[in-house]
C-alpha positions in Angstrom: 79.1 -40.4 -40.5 77.5 -39.0 -37.4 75.3 -40.9 -35.0 71.6 -41.1 -35.7 69.2 -39.2 -33.4 67.0 -41.3 -31.3 63.3 -41.6 -32.2 62.1 -40.1 -28.9 64.2 -37.0 -29.2 63.0 -36.5 -32.7 59.4 -36.7 -31.6 59.8 -34.0 -29.0 58.9 -30.5 -30.2 59.6 -27.3 -28.4 56.6 -26.1 -26.3 55.2 -22.7 -26.9 54.6 -20.4 -23.9 50.9 -19.4 -23.5 50.6 -15.6 -23.1 48.6 -14.4 -20.0 45.1 -13.2 -20.5 44.7 -9.6 -21.4 43.0 -7.5 -18.7 39.6 -6.1 -19.5 39.5 -2.5 -20.6 36.9 -0.1 -19.0 36.2 3.6 -19.2 38.2 4.2 -16.0 41.2 2.1 -17.0 42.4 -1.5 -17.2 40.5 -3.9 -15.0 42.6 -6.6 -13.5 41.1 -10.0 -12.9 39.3 -10.2 -9.6 39.4 -13.2 -7.4 35.8 -14.3 -6.7 35.0 -15.2 -3.2 33.5 -18.7 -2.8 30.6 -18.8 -0.4 29.0 -21.9 0.9 25.5 -20.4 1.0 24.3 -17.5 -1.2 23.3 -14.4 0.8 19.8 -13.0 0.1 19.7 -9.3 -0.6 16.3 -7.6 -0.5 16.0 -5.3 -3.6 12.4 -4.4 -3.1 11.3 -1.2 -4.9 7.7 0.1 -4.8 6.0 2.3 -7.4 3.5 4.7 -5.9 1.0 6.5 -8.2 -2.6 7.6 -8.3 -5.5 8.1 -10.7 -6.5 11.3 -12.3 -9.2 13.6 -10.6 -8.1 12.5 -7.2 -9.1 14.8 -4.3 -6.7 16.7 -2.2 -7.3 14.6 1.0 -6.5 11.4 -0.8 -3.5 13.0 -2.5 -2.1 14.1 0.9 -2.6 10.6 2.2 -0.6 9.2 -0.7 2.2 11.7 0.1 2.2 10.7 3.7 2.6 7.1 2.7 5.5 8.1 0.4 7.2 9.9 3.3 7.8 6.7 5.3 8.7 4.5 2.4 12.3 5.4 1.4 12.4 2.6 -1.1 9.5 3.9 -3.2 9.4 5.7 -6.5 6.7 8.2 -7.5 5.2 8.5 -11.0 2.7 10.7 -12.8 -1.1 10.1 -12.6 -2.6 7.2 -14.6 -6.1 7.2 -16.2 -8.5 5.0 -14.3 -9.8 2.8 -17.1 -10.2 -0.9 -17.8 -6.7 -1.0 -19.4 -5.0 0.5 -16.3 -3.6 -2.9 -15.3 -1.4 -3.2 -18.5 -0.3 0.4 -18.2 0.7 0.0 -14.6 2.6 -3.2 -15.2 4.5 -1.5 -18.0 5.3 1.4 -15.7 6.5 -0.9 -13.0 8.8 -2.6 -15.4 10.1 0.7 -16.8 10.9 2.0 -13.4 12.6 -1.2 -12.4 10.2 -1.9 -9.5 8.8 -5.1 -8.1 5.6 -3.9 -6.3 3.0 -1.2 -6.8 0.7 0.9 -4.7 -2.1 2.5 -6.8 -4.5 5.0 -5.2 -7.7 5.0 -7.4 -10.3 7.6 -6.8 -13.9 7.1 -8.1 -16.6 9.8 -8.4 -14.3 12.1 -6.2 -15.7 10.3 -3.2 -14.4 6.8 -2.9 -10.8 5.7 -2.6 -9.6 2.3 -3.6 -6.0 1.0 -2.9 -4.3 -1.6 -5.1 -1.4 -3.5 -3.7 0.2 -5.6 -6.5 3.4 -7.7 -7.0 4.5 -7.3 -10.5 4.6 -9.0 -13.0 3.5 -12.4 -11.5 1.1 -11.2 -8.8 -0.8 -11.6 -6.6 -2.7 -8.3 -6.2 -5.3 -7.0 -3.7 -8.0 -4.4 -4.0 -9.0 -2.5 -0.9 -11.6 0.1 -0.1 -10.1 2.9 2.0 -12.2 4.3 4.9 -11.7 6.6 7.9 -8.9 8.6 6.2 -7.0 11.1 8.4 -3.8 12.7 7.1 -0.8 14.0 9.1 -1.7 17.7 8.4 -5.3 17.1 9.6 -4.4 15.3 12.8 -1.5 17.5 14.0 -0.2 14.8 16.4 2.9 15.3 18.5 4.9 12.3 17.2 7.8 12.8 14.9 10.3 10.2 13.6 13.3 10.6 11.3 12.6 10.4 7.6 14.0 7.3 5.9 14.3 5.2 9.1 13.4 1.6 8.9 10.0 0.7 10.5 9.1 -2.2 12.8 6.1 -4.0 11.4 3.6 -5.4 13.9 0.5 -7.5 13.1 -2.3 -8.6 15.3 -2.7 -12.4 16.0 -5.8 -12.5 13.7 -3.5 -12.5 10.6 -2.4 -16.1 11.3 -5.9 -17.6 11.6 -7.1 -17.7 7.9 -5.2 -18.2 4.7 -6.3 -15.0 3.0 -5.1 -13.0 6.0 -1.7 -14.8 5.9 -1.4 -13.8 2.2 -2.3 -10.2 3.0 0.3 -10.1 5.8 3.0 -11.3 3.4 2.1 -8.7 0.8 2.1 -5.9 3.4 5.5 -7.1 4.8 7.1 -7.1 1.4 5.7 -3.7 0.4 6.0 -1.7 3.7 9.2 -3.3 4.9 12.2 -1.2 4.1 15.2 -3.1 2.8 18.2 -3.2 5.1 20.9 -1.9 2.8 18.9 0.6 0.8 20.8 3.8 0.0 18.0 6.1 1.2 17.2 4.2 4.4 18.7 4.9 7.8 20.2 1.9 9.6 18.1 2.0 12.7 14.4 1.7 13.8 12.6 4.6 15.5 9.0 4.0 14.5 6.4 1.2 14.4 3.8 0.5 11.7 0.8 -1.3 13.3 -1.7 -3.4 11.3 -4.6 -4.8 13.3 -7.8 -6.6 12.2 -11.1 -5.4 13.7 -14.4 -6.3 12.2 -12.7 -7.8 9.1 -11.0 -4.5 8.4 -7.3 -3.7 8.6 -6.6 -0.6 10.7 -3.3 1.2 10.2 -1.4 3.3 12.7 2.1 4.8 12.8 3.9 5.4 16.1 7.2 6.9 17.1 9.4 5.1 19.6 10.2 7.7 22.2 13.2 7.1 24.5 14.4 9.4 27.3 17.8 10.9 26.6 18.6 12.2 30.1 21.7 10.7 31.8 19.6 9.7 34.8 16.8 8.1 32.7 19.1 6.4 30.2 17.6 3.2 28.9 19.6 0.0 29.2 19.5 -2.6 26.5 16.1 -4.4 26.7 14.6 -1.7 29.0 11.2 -1.5 27.3 9.4 -0.2 30.4 10.8 3.3 29.9 10.0 3.5 26.2 6.8 5.1 25.0 4.9 5.2 21.8 3.7 8.5 20.3 1.4 8.5 17.3 2.6 10.2 14.2 -0.1 9.5 11.6 -1.7 9.0 9.1 -4.7 6.9 9.9 -6.7 4.8 7.5 -8.8 1.6 7.4 -8.5 -1.0 4.6 -11.5 -3.1 3.7 -10.4 -6.0 1.5 -12.6 -6.5 -1.6 -10.8 -9.1 -3.8 -7.5 -10.9 -4.0 -6.4 -11.7 -7.6 -3.9 -14.3 -8.7 -2.2 -12.0 -11.2 -1.0 -8.4 -11.2 -4.0 -6.1 -11.4 -6.2 -9.0 -12.5 -6.3 -12.7 -13.1 -8.2 -15.5 -11.3 -10.0 -14.5 -8.1 -8.4 -16.2 -5.1 -10.6 -14.6 -2.5 -13.7 -12.4 -2.5 -15.1 -10.7 0.6 -18.7 -11.9 1.2 -19.4 -9.0 3.6 -18.4 -6.2 1.3 -21.0 -3.7 0.3 -20.0 -1.1 -2.3 -20.4 2.6 -1.4 -22.8 3.1 -4.4 -25.2 0.6 -2.8 -25.0 2.4 0.6 -25.7 5.8 -1.1 -28.7 4.2 -3.0 -30.2 2.9 0.2 -29.9 6.3 1.9 -31.6 7.9 -1.1 -34.4 5.3 -0.9 -34.9 6.1 2.8 -35.1 9.8 2.0 -37.6 9.1 -0.8 -39.6 7.0 1.6 -39.9 10.0 4.0 -41.2 12.2 1.1 -43.7 9.5 0.0 -45.0 9.3 3.6 -45.6 13.1 3.6 -47.5 13.0 0.3 -49.7 10.1 1.6 -50.4 12.0 4.8 -51.5 15.1 2.8 -53.8 13.1 0.6 -55.3 11.3 3.7 -55.9 14.7 5.3 -57.7 16.0 2.3 -59.9 12.9 2.0 -60.7 13.1 5.7 -61.7 16.8 5.3 -63.9 16.0 2.3 -65.6 13.1 4.0 -66.2 15.0 7.3 -67.2 18.6 6.4 -67.8 21.1 9.1 -71.4 22.2 10.0 -72.4 25.7 8.9 -71.9 28.3 11.6 -74.9 30.4 12.4 -72.8 33.4 13.4 -70.5 33.3 10.4 -72.5 36.1 8.5 -73.4 38.2 11.5 -70.9 41.1 10.9 -71.2 41.2 7.1 -74.2 43.5 7.1 
Protein backbone atom coordinates (compact mmCIF):
# COMPACT_ATOMS: atom_id res chain seq x y z
CA UNK A 1 0.00 0.00 0.00
CA UNK A 2 1.16 3.51 -0.80
CA UNK A 3 1.68 6.30 1.69
CA UNK A 4 -1.28 8.41 2.73
CA UNK A 5 -1.31 12.04 1.51
CA UNK A 6 -0.98 14.58 4.22
CA UNK A 7 -4.06 16.60 5.23
CA UNK A 8 -2.43 19.97 4.35
CA UNK A 9 -1.57 18.86 0.83
CA UNK A 10 -5.09 17.54 0.32
CA UNK A 11 -6.64 20.84 1.43
CA UNK A 12 -4.63 22.89 -1.07
CA UNK A 13 -6.49 23.42 -4.39
CA UNK A 14 -4.99 24.75 -7.59
CA UNK A 15 -5.47 28.56 -7.88
CA UNK A 16 -7.23 29.96 -10.96
CA UNK A 17 -5.56 32.81 -12.81
CA UNK A 18 -7.71 35.99 -13.00
CA UNK A 19 -8.04 37.31 -16.55
CA UNK A 20 -7.13 40.97 -17.09
CA UNK A 21 -9.99 43.46 -17.45
CA UNK A 22 -11.22 43.89 -20.99
CA UNK A 23 -10.57 47.35 -22.43
CA UNK A 24 -13.54 49.60 -23.09
CA UNK A 25 -14.75 49.69 -26.69
CA UNK A 26 -15.48 53.10 -28.29
CA UNK A 27 -16.42 54.34 -31.74
CA UNK A 28 -12.78 55.12 -32.51
CA UNK A 29 -11.39 51.80 -31.22
CA UNK A 30 -10.40 50.02 -28.04
CA UNK A 31 -9.72 52.40 -25.16
CA UNK A 32 -6.96 51.29 -22.83
CA UNK A 33 -7.20 52.05 -19.15
CA UNK A 34 -5.85 55.52 -18.40
CA UNK A 35 -3.88 56.24 -15.30
CA UNK A 36 -5.62 58.99 -13.36
CA UNK A 37 -3.37 61.71 -12.08
CA UNK A 38 -3.73 62.31 -8.39
CA UNK A 39 -3.80 65.98 -7.48
CA UNK A 40 -3.56 67.34 -3.99
CA UNK A 41 -5.93 70.25 -4.68
CA UNK A 42 -8.67 70.27 -7.35
CA UNK A 43 -8.13 72.95 -10.02
CA UNK A 44 -11.10 75.29 -10.60
CA UNK A 45 -12.08 75.72 -14.24
CA UNK A 46 -14.37 78.57 -15.19
CA UNK A 47 -17.11 77.24 -17.49
CA UNK A 48 -19.22 80.40 -17.55
CA UNK A 49 -21.57 80.72 -20.54
CA UNK A 50 -23.97 83.63 -21.00
CA UNK A 51 -27.23 83.57 -22.94
CA UNK A 52 -28.01 86.93 -24.61
CA UNK A 53 -31.51 87.57 -25.94
CA UNK A 54 -34.08 90.35 -26.22
CA UNK A 55 -37.81 90.90 -26.22
CA UNK A 56 -40.03 91.32 -29.27
CA UNK A 57 -40.72 94.79 -30.75
CA UNK A 58 -37.29 96.05 -29.72
CA UNK A 59 -36.08 99.21 -31.50
CA UNK A 60 -33.07 99.27 -33.81
CA UNK A 61 -30.86 101.31 -31.40
CA UNK A 62 -31.36 98.87 -28.56
CA UNK A 63 -30.84 95.91 -30.89
CA UNK A 64 -27.55 97.42 -32.06
CA UNK A 65 -26.53 97.91 -28.42
CA UNK A 66 -27.20 94.22 -27.74
CA UNK A 67 -25.06 93.22 -30.75
CA UNK A 68 -22.25 95.49 -29.50
CA UNK A 69 -22.33 93.72 -26.14
CA UNK A 70 -22.29 90.33 -27.90
CA UNK A 71 -19.20 91.38 -29.90
CA UNK A 72 -16.98 91.64 -26.79
CA UNK A 73 -18.41 88.57 -25.01
CA UNK A 74 -16.88 85.52 -26.78
CA UNK A 75 -18.40 83.16 -24.20
CA UNK A 76 -22.01 84.16 -24.96
CA UNK A 77 -24.74 82.46 -26.98
CA UNK A 78 -27.47 84.31 -28.87
CA UNK A 79 -31.06 83.14 -29.04
CA UNK A 80 -34.30 84.21 -30.70
CA UNK A 81 -36.57 86.88 -29.28
CA UNK A 82 -38.76 86.15 -26.25
CA UNK A 83 -42.22 87.57 -25.64
CA UNK A 84 -42.16 90.09 -22.79
CA UNK A 85 -44.91 88.71 -20.53
CA UNK A 86 -45.33 87.76 -16.90
CA UNK A 87 -44.25 84.19 -17.69
CA UNK A 88 -40.96 85.28 -19.33
CA UNK A 89 -38.96 84.16 -16.26
CA UNK A 90 -39.89 80.49 -16.66
CA UNK A 91 -39.31 80.66 -20.43
CA UNK A 92 -35.86 82.22 -20.03
CA UNK A 93 -34.83 79.75 -17.33
CA UNK A 94 -35.81 76.89 -19.64
CA UNK A 95 -33.86 78.47 -22.52
CA UNK A 96 -30.77 78.88 -20.32
CA UNK A 97 -30.96 75.23 -19.31
CA UNK A 98 -31.46 74.05 -22.92
CA UNK A 99 -28.49 76.08 -24.19
CA UNK A 100 -26.30 74.79 -21.33
CA UNK A 101 -25.62 78.29 -19.94
CA UNK A 102 -25.19 79.54 -16.40
CA UNK A 103 -26.10 83.25 -16.80
CA UNK A 104 -28.46 85.38 -18.86
CA UNK A 105 -28.58 88.92 -20.25
CA UNK A 106 -32.12 89.85 -21.29
CA UNK A 107 -32.80 93.18 -23.05
CA UNK A 108 -36.46 94.03 -22.49
CA UNK A 109 -38.01 96.92 -24.44
CA UNK A 110 -41.26 98.50 -23.22
CA UNK A 111 -43.48 100.84 -25.29
CA UNK A 112 -40.64 101.06 -27.85
CA UNK A 113 -39.13 103.75 -25.61
CA UNK A 114 -37.72 102.26 -22.42
CA UNK A 115 -35.01 99.59 -22.22
CA UNK A 116 -34.62 97.32 -19.21
CA UNK A 117 -31.67 94.97 -18.74
CA UNK A 118 -31.93 91.76 -16.71
CA UNK A 119 -28.75 90.12 -15.38
CA UNK A 120 -29.55 86.70 -13.92
CA UNK A 121 -27.69 83.67 -12.64
CA UNK A 122 -29.65 80.57 -13.51
CA UNK A 123 -31.23 78.54 -12.01
CA UNK A 124 -30.54 79.56 -8.41
CA UNK A 125 -30.25 83.33 -8.79
CA UNK A 126 -29.75 86.12 -7.88
CA UNK A 127 -31.01 88.44 -10.63
CA UNK A 128 -30.94 92.20 -11.12
CA UNK A 129 -33.22 94.51 -13.11
CA UNK A 130 -31.73 97.73 -14.53
CA UNK A 131 -33.14 100.68 -16.42
CA UNK A 132 -30.76 101.53 -19.29
CA UNK A 133 -30.20 105.23 -20.02
CA UNK A 134 -27.81 107.31 -22.16
CA UNK A 135 -27.42 104.64 -24.86
CA UNK A 136 -24.76 105.28 -27.54
CA UNK A 137 -23.82 102.44 -29.89
CA UNK A 138 -20.51 101.90 -31.70
CA UNK A 139 -22.00 102.84 -35.09
CA UNK A 140 -23.38 106.05 -33.64
CA UNK A 141 -20.21 107.22 -31.86
CA UNK A 142 -17.61 106.38 -34.58
CA UNK A 143 -14.73 106.35 -32.10
CA UNK A 144 -11.14 105.62 -33.14
CA UNK A 145 -10.54 102.75 -30.68
CA UNK A 146 -10.38 99.19 -32.01
CA UNK A 147 -9.49 95.97 -30.18
CA UNK A 148 -9.27 92.38 -31.33
CA UNK A 149 -12.52 90.44 -31.30
CA UNK A 150 -12.53 87.70 -28.67
CA UNK A 151 -9.72 89.07 -26.51
CA UNK A 152 -10.13 88.89 -22.75
CA UNK A 153 -11.03 92.17 -21.04
CA UNK A 154 -9.62 93.69 -17.85
CA UNK A 155 -12.56 94.59 -15.59
CA UNK A 156 -12.10 97.72 -13.50
CA UNK A 157 -14.52 98.99 -10.84
CA UNK A 158 -14.65 102.23 -8.90
CA UNK A 159 -14.04 102.18 -5.15
CA UNK A 160 -17.76 102.83 -4.47
CA UNK A 161 -18.54 99.18 -5.19
CA UNK A 162 -16.95 98.13 -1.88
CA UNK A 163 -18.95 100.49 0.35
CA UNK A 164 -22.43 98.92 0.52
CA UNK A 165 -23.54 95.26 0.34
CA UNK A 166 -25.84 95.65 -2.70
CA UNK A 167 -23.00 97.22 -4.70
CA UNK A 168 -20.74 94.29 -3.71
CA UNK A 169 -23.37 91.85 -4.99
CA UNK A 170 -23.71 93.77 -8.27
CA UNK A 171 -19.92 93.78 -8.67
CA UNK A 172 -19.76 90.00 -8.28
CA UNK A 173 -22.58 89.44 -10.81
CA UNK A 174 -20.91 91.76 -13.35
CA UNK A 175 -17.55 90.05 -12.85
CA UNK A 176 -19.03 86.61 -13.48
CA UNK A 177 -21.02 87.66 -16.57
CA UNK A 178 -18.58 90.02 -18.31
CA UNK A 179 -15.37 88.22 -17.33
CA UNK A 180 -14.25 85.95 -20.18
CA UNK A 181 -13.07 82.48 -19.03
CA UNK A 182 -9.34 81.87 -19.47
CA UNK A 183 -9.42 78.64 -21.51
CA UNK A 184 -12.52 79.35 -23.60
CA UNK A 185 -12.20 78.09 -27.17
CA UNK A 186 -13.31 81.39 -28.74
CA UNK A 187 -11.24 83.64 -26.46
CA UNK A 188 -7.79 85.01 -27.28
CA UNK A 189 -5.16 84.43 -24.56
CA UNK A 190 -4.26 88.09 -23.98
CA UNK A 191 -5.76 91.38 -22.80
CA UNK A 192 -6.01 94.40 -25.07
CA UNK A 193 -9.06 96.28 -23.77
CA UNK A 194 -10.55 97.47 -20.47
CA UNK A 195 -14.20 97.43 -19.37
CA UNK A 196 -14.81 100.23 -16.88
CA UNK A 197 -17.75 100.22 -14.42
CA UNK A 198 -18.03 103.34 -12.28
CA UNK A 199 -20.75 104.56 -9.90
CA UNK A 200 -21.86 108.20 -10.25
CA UNK A 201 -25.13 109.45 -8.71
CA UNK A 202 -26.19 105.86 -7.82
CA UNK A 203 -25.92 104.86 -11.51
CA UNK A 204 -23.44 102.43 -13.07
CA UNK A 205 -21.71 104.00 -16.08
CA UNK A 206 -20.10 101.66 -18.62
CA UNK A 207 -17.12 102.43 -20.88
CA UNK A 208 -14.94 100.25 -23.13
CA UNK A 209 -11.32 101.30 -23.84
CA UNK A 210 -8.59 99.84 -26.02
CA UNK A 211 -5.08 99.54 -24.53
CA UNK A 212 -2.87 101.24 -27.10
CA UNK A 213 0.85 100.40 -27.01
CA UNK A 214 3.50 101.93 -29.36
CA UNK A 215 5.09 99.29 -31.62
CA UNK A 216 8.14 101.27 -32.83
CA UNK A 217 11.55 99.91 -31.95
CA UNK A 218 12.54 103.16 -30.29
CA UNK A 219 9.33 103.45 -28.24
CA UNK A 220 9.08 99.77 -27.33
CA UNK A 221 7.38 99.34 -23.96
CA UNK A 222 9.24 97.43 -21.27
CA UNK A 223 7.41 95.16 -18.89
CA UNK A 224 5.60 97.37 -16.40
CA UNK A 225 6.07 100.52 -18.49
CA UNK A 226 2.55 101.88 -18.04
CA UNK A 227 3.53 105.50 -18.69
CA UNK A 228 3.73 104.93 -22.45
CA UNK A 229 0.40 103.04 -22.68
CA UNK A 230 -2.72 105.00 -23.60
CA UNK A 231 -6.44 104.24 -23.53
CA UNK A 232 -8.59 104.86 -26.61
CA UNK A 233 -12.37 104.56 -26.25
CA UNK A 234 -14.10 101.95 -28.39
CA UNK A 235 -17.73 102.02 -27.30
CA UNK A 236 -20.57 101.41 -26.66
CA UNK A 237 -21.70 103.69 -23.85
CA UNK A 238 -24.66 103.18 -21.55
CA UNK A 239 -25.81 103.85 -18.01
CA UNK A 240 -27.47 101.31 -15.70
CA UNK A 241 -29.93 102.42 -13.03
CA UNK A 242 -30.55 99.50 -10.61
CA UNK A 243 -34.23 98.97 -9.80
CA UNK A 244 -34.45 95.71 -7.82
CA UNK A 245 -32.30 92.75 -6.83
CA UNK A 246 -34.16 89.44 -6.55
CA UNK A 247 -33.09 86.32 -4.69
CA UNK A 248 -34.08 83.93 -7.49
CA UNK A 249 -33.65 83.83 -11.24
CA UNK A 250 -36.02 86.42 -12.83
CA UNK A 251 -38.02 86.63 -9.60
CA UNK A 252 -38.13 85.52 -6.00
CA UNK A 253 -37.76 87.50 -2.77
CA UNK A 254 -36.64 91.11 -3.11
CA UNK A 255 -33.16 91.56 -1.64
CA UNK A 256 -32.81 95.27 -2.48
CA UNK A 257 -35.05 97.99 -3.90
CA UNK A 258 -33.77 101.35 -5.07
CA UNK A 259 -35.56 104.08 -3.05
CA UNK A 260 -34.55 106.82 -5.55
CA UNK A 261 -35.89 105.08 -8.64
CA UNK A 262 -38.59 106.90 -10.61
CA UNK A 263 -40.16 105.03 -13.52
CA UNK A 264 -40.12 106.64 -16.98
CA UNK A 265 -43.95 106.53 -17.06
CA UNK A 266 -44.12 108.82 -14.03
CA UNK A 267 -41.61 111.23 -15.60
CA UNK A 268 -43.66 111.40 -18.82
CA UNK A 269 -46.86 111.92 -16.80
CA UNK A 270 -45.29 114.86 -14.93
CA UNK A 271 -44.19 116.43 -18.21
CA UNK A 272 -47.74 116.11 -19.59
CA UNK A 273 -49.14 117.72 -16.45
CA UNK A 274 -46.75 120.63 -16.86
CA UNK A 275 -47.89 121.10 -20.45
CA UNK A 276 -51.53 120.80 -19.36
CA UNK A 277 -50.87 123.47 -16.72
CA UNK A 278 -49.61 125.87 -19.40
CA UNK A 279 -52.79 125.37 -21.45
CA UNK A 280 -54.99 125.89 -18.38
CA UNK A 281 -53.16 129.14 -17.64
CA UNK A 282 -53.83 130.36 -21.20
CA UNK A 283 -57.56 129.54 -20.90
CA UNK A 284 -57.78 131.34 -17.55
CA UNK A 285 -56.00 134.37 -18.98
CA UNK A 286 -58.50 134.55 -21.87
CA UNK A 287 -61.51 134.35 -19.53
CA UNK A 288 -60.01 137.02 -17.27
CA UNK A 289 -59.50 139.29 -20.28
CA UNK A 290 -63.10 138.84 -21.40
CA UNK A 291 -64.41 139.57 -17.89
CA UNK A 292 -62.21 142.68 -17.72
CA UNK A 293 -63.53 143.95 -21.07
CA UNK A 294 -67.13 143.35 -19.99
CA UNK A 295 -66.67 145.11 -16.67
CA UNK A 296 -64.79 148.07 -18.21
CA UNK A 297 -66.53 148.96 -21.50
CA UNK A 298 -65.10 151.72 -23.69
CA UNK A 299 -66.83 155.13 -23.84
CA UNK A 300 -68.67 155.85 -27.14
CA UNK A 301 -66.57 157.85 -29.58
CA UNK A 302 -68.19 161.03 -30.89
CA UNK A 303 -66.32 160.81 -34.20
CA UNK A 304 -67.12 157.14 -34.83
CA UNK A 305 -70.09 157.87 -37.23
CA UNK A 306 -68.64 160.93 -38.89
CA UNK A 307 -67.76 159.34 -42.28
CA UNK A 308 -70.79 157.06 -42.53
CA UNK A 309 -72.93 159.75 -44.12
